[in-house]
N, C-alpha and C positions, 0 to 999 in steps of 0.2 A: 462287415461286422468286426468288433473288437477281438483281440487275441491276448490272453493272459497266460502266464507261466507259473507253475507251482511245483513243489517237490512231490506231493501226493494229492490225488483227487479221489475223494470217497463219494461214490454215487449211491444215493439211497440213505435217507435220514430216518429209517425205522430203527428199532432197538439194536439190530445187528450193526448197521452202519454207524450209528452214533457211538455205540460202545467201542467199536473198532477205531473210530476217529479219536476218541478219548485216549485209549491206550497207546496208539501210535504217536500222538502228540506228547503224552506224558513221558514216553521212553525215547522220543526223538525231538527234544525241545527246540532244536535249531531248524527243524524242517517246517516249510510252509505247507500246511494241509488245508485243502479246500473241501468243505462238505456241501454237496449240491443235491437238491431234490425238486421234483416236479410239483409237490404240494406246497402250501404256503407256510408250513411250520413243521417242526420235527415230530415224527411219530404219528402222522395223520392218515397214513394209508393202512396197510394190512396189519401193522402192529396194533393200531387202535381197534381193528375189527376182530381181533382174536378173543378167545374166552379168557385169556390172561390167567390161566391156571398153571401151577408149577408142581412138578412131581419128580421124585428121584426113583420111582418104581418102574424100572425098565428091566428087560431081560438081558440086554446087551451091556456088558461091563463098560463099553465105550460110552454109551448114553448115561449109564449110572455116574461115571466120572464127570461128564460134561454138566449134568443137571445137579448132582449133589454139591459140587463146588460152587456152581452159580447160585443155587438156592441159599447156601451158607453165606455167600457174599451179600445177597439181598437182605438177609437177616442182619448181617453186620451193618450194612448201610442204614437200615431202619433203627438199629440200636444206637447208631451215631447221631440220630436226630433227624434223618430224612424220612418222613412218613410216606412209605410206598403203599400204604393200606394193605400190607402183607399180612394175611390172616391164615394161620395154620388150621384150616377147616378139615384137613385130611382128604384123602382120596378113597372112595369106596367102590370097588368092582363087585357088582352083584353077578353071581355065576350059577348056572345050572349044575347039577351033579356031573353030567357028562363033560361040561366045560372044565370044571374044577379038577376032574380026574385025568384030563387030557395031558399028554406028555409035555406039551409046550408050557402049560401052566405049572406043572411040577418042576420043570427045569427052571422056569422063571423064579419060582420061590427059592430053589436051591442056589441060584446065582445071587439073588438078593441077600440071602443069609450069608453066603461066602463073602460078599462085599460089605457086610455090616449095615445093609439097608433095612430099616425097621419096618415090620409089617405084622399084622394080626389076622387070624382067621376067625370068622363068626359062622356058626351054624344057623340053620333055618329057624330054630326055636329062639335063639338069641336075637336074630334080626327082627322077628315078629314082636318080641317083647320090647325092643329098643326103638323101633321105628313105627310111629303111629300111622295106620292106614296103608301100610305097604302090603300089596297083594302078592303072596309068594306061591300060591297054589292055583292051578287052572284045571282042576279035575272036572271032566265032562263039560268043559267050556269050548263050545264049537267055534266061537269067534276067535278065541286065543289060538286054537288049532289052525284055523284058516289063516291067521296072521303070522304063523310060525313063531309064536312066542314061547320061550323057555320058562319053566318054573324055576323059581329062585331057591337054591339049596344052600349056597354059601356066600359069604361076603369076604373079600380080601381088602383089608384096610391098611393104609399108610398114614401114620400120624404126622410125619414131617413134610407132608405135601400141603398145598393150599392154593390161595388165590391172591392176586395183587392188582393194583391199578396200573395198566400199561402206560398211560400218559405220564404218571408220576415217575415211573422207572425211566422212561426216555428223558424226561426233564432233568432227572438227576445226572445222567451221563452227559446230556447236552450242556447243562450249566457248568459241569466240571471241565468239559472240553473248551467252552468259551473262556474260562478263566486262564487257560493255558495258551490259547491261540491268538495271533494278531491278524488272522485272516477272517474276514467276515463271511459267514456261510451264505450261500446263494439259494434262496427258495423261489418257487414259482418259475423254475428253469427246467425246461424239458430237454433231457439228453437224447438227441436223435440218433447218434451212432458213436461207436468207438473209432478213434482215429488210428488206423493201421497203416504204418509207413515203412519204407525200406530203411535198413540200418547198415551202412550209412545211406543217406539220401544222395542220389546221383542226379536229381532234377531231370529225369527222363520222363517223357509223356507216358502215362499208363502204369508207372511203377506203383506198388512193388510187383516184380515179376517172380516167377516160381524159383528162380535161381538166386534170388536175393534173400538175405536175412531180414526178418520182419520183427516189428516191435509195436505194441500199443503205446502211442505217444501222447494220448490225451483223449478228449471227447469233443464232439461237435454238438452244440446246443442251439436252441432257438434264440439265444442271447449272445452267441459268439462261440469262438473256439477256445478251449482251455487246455493247455499242455502240461504234462507232468511226466516224470520218470516212471512213476507207478500209478496205476489206476486201480482202486479197490471197487469191486462191483458187489454191492449188498442190496440188490433190488428184488431178491426173493422170487416171487411168482412171475415176475416180468424179466428175469435175467436173460431168457432166451431171445427176447426182442433185440438185445444188444450183442449177444454172443453168436447167434446164428449167422448174421450177415458177414462176420469175419471168419467163420469156419471153426469156431471153438465150440465143442460139444459140452454143454453144462452137465449132462447126465441126469438132468432133472425134468420133471413135468409138474404142472400146476393144476389144481382143481378149485372150483368155487366152494366156499364154505359159508354157512349162514348162522346167524344168531337171532333168537327171538326172546324178548323180555316179557315176563309175566309178573304181575303184582299179586301179593297175597293180602286180601282184605282182613282188617283187624277182627280177631276172634273167629275167623273162619277155619275150616278144616285144613286148608292149605297153609294158613299161618301156623297152626299146630304142627303140621308136617315140617315146616321151615325151622321150627324151634325144637327139633329133635335133640334130646340131651344124651350125653354119655360118650360122644365121640371126640369132642374138642372143648377148649376153654370158652369159646364163643357160645356154646349151647345151641348149635345149629346142625342141620343135616350136612354131611360132607359133600364135596364135589362127587357126584355119583354117576357111574356108568351102568346102564341097564344091560341085561344079558342078551338082548335081541336088538337088531337093526342098527347098532352103533349109536344109539341115542344116549345123550348125557345131559345133566343139568348142574349148574353152578349156583350155590346159594348167594344171594346179593343182599347182605344185611343193611347196607345204606339205603337201598331202595325198597326193602322189605319184600323181596320177591326172588325170582330165579331168572337165569339166562339158560335157554334151551338150545342145544346144538346137536349135530349129527355128523358122524364120520362116514357118510354114505360112500360106497365104493362102486360096485358094478351099476351101470346106468347113469352115473355122473361123469360127464365127458371131461377129458383133460383139455385145458385151454390156458394159455399164458399171455395172450395179447390183452392189454387193458381195454376192456369194452364197457359200455354202460350196462349191458346185460349182466356181465360178470359181477358188477358191484351193486346190483339191485336185488334185495331179498324177495323171495317168492311167497306171498301169503298163502297160496294154494298148497305149497310144500308143507307148511306147518299144519294146515287143516287136514290134508289127506294122508300125509306120511308120518309126521311126528305126533300129532295130537292123539290119534287112535292108540298108539303104543304107550304113550306117556300116561294117558288116563286109565289104561288097562292095568298097568303096574301100580299106579298111585291114583286111586279114584278121587282123591282130593283135588286133582287137576281138572276134573270134569267141569265144563263150562268156562274154563279159563281161556282168555284170548289175548294175544300179544298187544302190548301198549307201545312197543317200539321194536325195531328190527334193523339189521344191517347185514352186509355181505362183503366178503373179501376173498383173497386167494391164498391157498397153502401151497408151498413148494416142496414136492416129494422127491426123495432120492430113491434109487432102486433098493438099497438095503436099509432104508429108513434111518440112516446115519448122515449127519451133515457133511458138506464138502467145504474145505478151506484149502485152496490150492493156487499156485501161480503158473501162468502160461503167457509167454510173450509180453511180459510187463503188466499183466492184469492179474490181480489177486481176487479170486472169486470166493465169496462167503455166502453160501446158500444151501438149499436142500435140507432144511431143518425139519421137514415133514410135519408141520403143524405144531412144533414145539420149540420155535425159535426163541421165545421169551425165556423159557426155562433153561436154555443152553447158551444164552447170549453172552454172558460174562466170560465163560470158558472159550467160546468160539472167537470172541474179540481178542483175548489174550493170545490165542494160537495164531491168529492172523497177524498180530503185531510181531510175534516171534519169527514168523515166516518172513515178514518184511525185513527184519533186522538180520536175517540169515542165521538165526540161532538154531542149534540142533534140537533144543528143548524149549518148551513153553512152561512157565510156572503158573499154575492155576491157584485160585484162592485157597489158603491153608497150607501152601507149600508143596502140593502135589505137582510133580513134573511129568510131562508127557512129550513124546516126539512132536516137533512142530509140523512134521509132514504126515502125521498119522491119519489126517482127514483128507489127504490129497488123493489124486486119482492113481498115479503110477506107484506110489509107495504106501498105499492105503493099508492100514493095519487095524481092522475093526471086526466086531462080531455083528452079524446080521440081527436086526431088531425084529422081534416077533410080536411085541406088545404095542400096537398102534391103534389109537381111537379113530 
């Protein structure tokens, strides 16, 4: 097979990979940067399968910085004429009295206030008045008790959060990258392994040996071998497929996540619920997280409906190998797990069935903070824990600064952070407690 040489190879054309390729090419104009992906176009894997919601409401100051600067950049991009369908619907956490008064939620609010992250608290009475058909009380409700459902006492709302179109965001970065590069991206190419070689090569059978220095010098694909001084790995949930065989611990694990699409018929109770007023300029219900079971829903104004998802934890196995099973949504999961909870809190959802669904993988880190680090010639950009889109711009800028061996990375708006703050050895982050 053929063999080609580049300065940098970026593996993975999701939002993290494409944004990183763009900033690396922008700040290193003389470098030949190859973008490669197993799918046939940019942003067609897990980026496209996400809820594509963005929020700066995190407990960790690290995540606050990563998301707030990224969201502000997305808003800037849209103001410049690139329509990302970025809508500030807001984020609404519905909480029980016990949840709201828990120390972790109180610390969360204190940290947001300290960082200037805007939020507002609604009480039960206000929520009942604002949101038509929201069931906040389960007094003497045996079914609710059996399902471990919490009564709603408070709402924690962030007005600067919202939703966008993940495909349009990827297209923005990809088009900007293509304007700068002379290297044609390679799609439909499966990267089979990282090329780990001795440095220097001694042409001895069986090297590299334990006593030799080692370096990732490229990738082996089903279309040939591509060599480069630096390989960027932005493959998210599937990073371990490439890192495990060469003995690099990504520190991350992946889980399957699913999305179900429901439509609201005109003049129905569900349409009335979608058109909840008072939270945002669109006059719609915010992106909402229910107080039980990790279930959330995103308003979809273009389709006049909702995307329904769940951050299920115990019982959902970790898996990072790309399999057909992982990418297929489970209809029984909606019927038996999501629908009973959803229709209990919002009776308007009763009788609603999905018109579409999809599944993908989320890449979780132990502290729910992303990783951006370099080892043996490979820069790993992963571990966004289901919030890669909302952290993509900041993570990409940090990866570029790391590549250029800069001590600091400048995020949008002029905020500077250490380029190694998301690394493994010099990690300087606060553990995140607010994860959907």
